[in-house]
N, C-alpha and C positions, 0 to 999 in steps of 0.2 A: 508421395510427393509433394501433395496438397496440403495434406496433415501436417505435415513436417515444417515448411514454409509458414500454413498459419500459426506453430508453436512457435519459431520464431518470431514473429512478428507478434507475439502477446507477450514475448520475452523479454524484447524491445519497449513495448508499451510500459511493462513493468520496473522499468529503469527508473523512471522517475521518482525522486524522493520525496515521495508523498506527507509521509510523515514529515519530515523536517520544512515542507513546505506549510504543513498547517502550522506547527509550532511557530516558523516565523510571521504566519499570517498574524499567528493570538499574538505574539512578542511587541510585533512593529503597531500593529492595527487593535490591537486587543479583541479582533474580530473571532468568532468561532465558525467562521466562515469556511477556514482552511479545511477544519477539522471535515465539514460535511463535505466537502468536494472528495475528502480523499474517501470518507466513507461511502460513494455513490463511487469514485471511480476504480476504483478496486473492485468494489462487490457488482460492477459490469464489467472488468475485466477478467472476474475468477467466472462469470454465468456463462461467458466466453470461452474461457479456456475450458470447463465441465463439456460444451454445446458441440464444442469444436475439435478438442483436441483430449488428450488426456488426464491425468494430475500432476503429472513430473512438470509440466510449463508454470503449474502454480506455486509448487515448492521454488522452483530455480528464480521466480520473478518475485517475490515475494521476500527471499533472501537476497535478492541483488538489488533492492529497492530498499532494504532495511540500510545496508553498505554502504551506498551511494550517500543516502541521508547522515551517517558516520562523519563519510566522507566530508558531504560539507558541514556537518558540525564541528568537526574540528577546526577549521577556518572562522569559525563566527563564534567561538568563545574565546576567541584571542580579542578578534575586535570590535564587540559588538557588549561584549561581559554580561552576556544572557544565563550566563553559569552564578552569575550571585545571586540567586533567589526567587526571578522570577515564577519557574516550573518547582519550586518549593513544594512537598519534600521530597524532591524527587531532584537531581541535574539534568541539562539537557541528557545526556547518555542516557540515563538511566529513565528519562520521557522514552524516549524513542523505541528503548525493546519494551517496556510499557502498553503504549498506542499503538506497537507493531503487533504485538501477542493479542491484542483488545480488538485490531480489527482483524481479524483472524473469524471470529464471530460471524460480521453480516456478510464477509467471502462466501464463509461453510454457508449459509442460508443459503443464498447467492446460487452455488454450485447444488445444493438439493433442488434448488426451484430448477436447475436448468436440467439435471436430470430427468426430473416429474414433467417436464417440455419436452423433451428430447426421446421418450419414451409413448408420447403423445403423437408425436410427427409420425416416429417408426410403423404405430396400427395404424 
């Protein structure tokens, strides 16, 4: 029961639109800090998922985060016109996909680290 509740909690934390937040910070403030926050936060979540749970919350969480980012992006493109070429050569929707896929790399590294730490603590 404890493992299931931890899994649900981590999936809920993953529901934050990390990619949208990063793109919004980039567009509004011309700052890459949002992308750094996204990498750190999602890597930490991936570490916790692998350490306490299994692989399933990782998959579900990343999919939900991308879907929530798409949802917020849909409302943004009409109001602030950030699809007008700011993220060239990609549209904002394409950039969500690209950044989400690239963000899997540090998360995977974090999961490898979590597995090593978990194996060390078992001994």
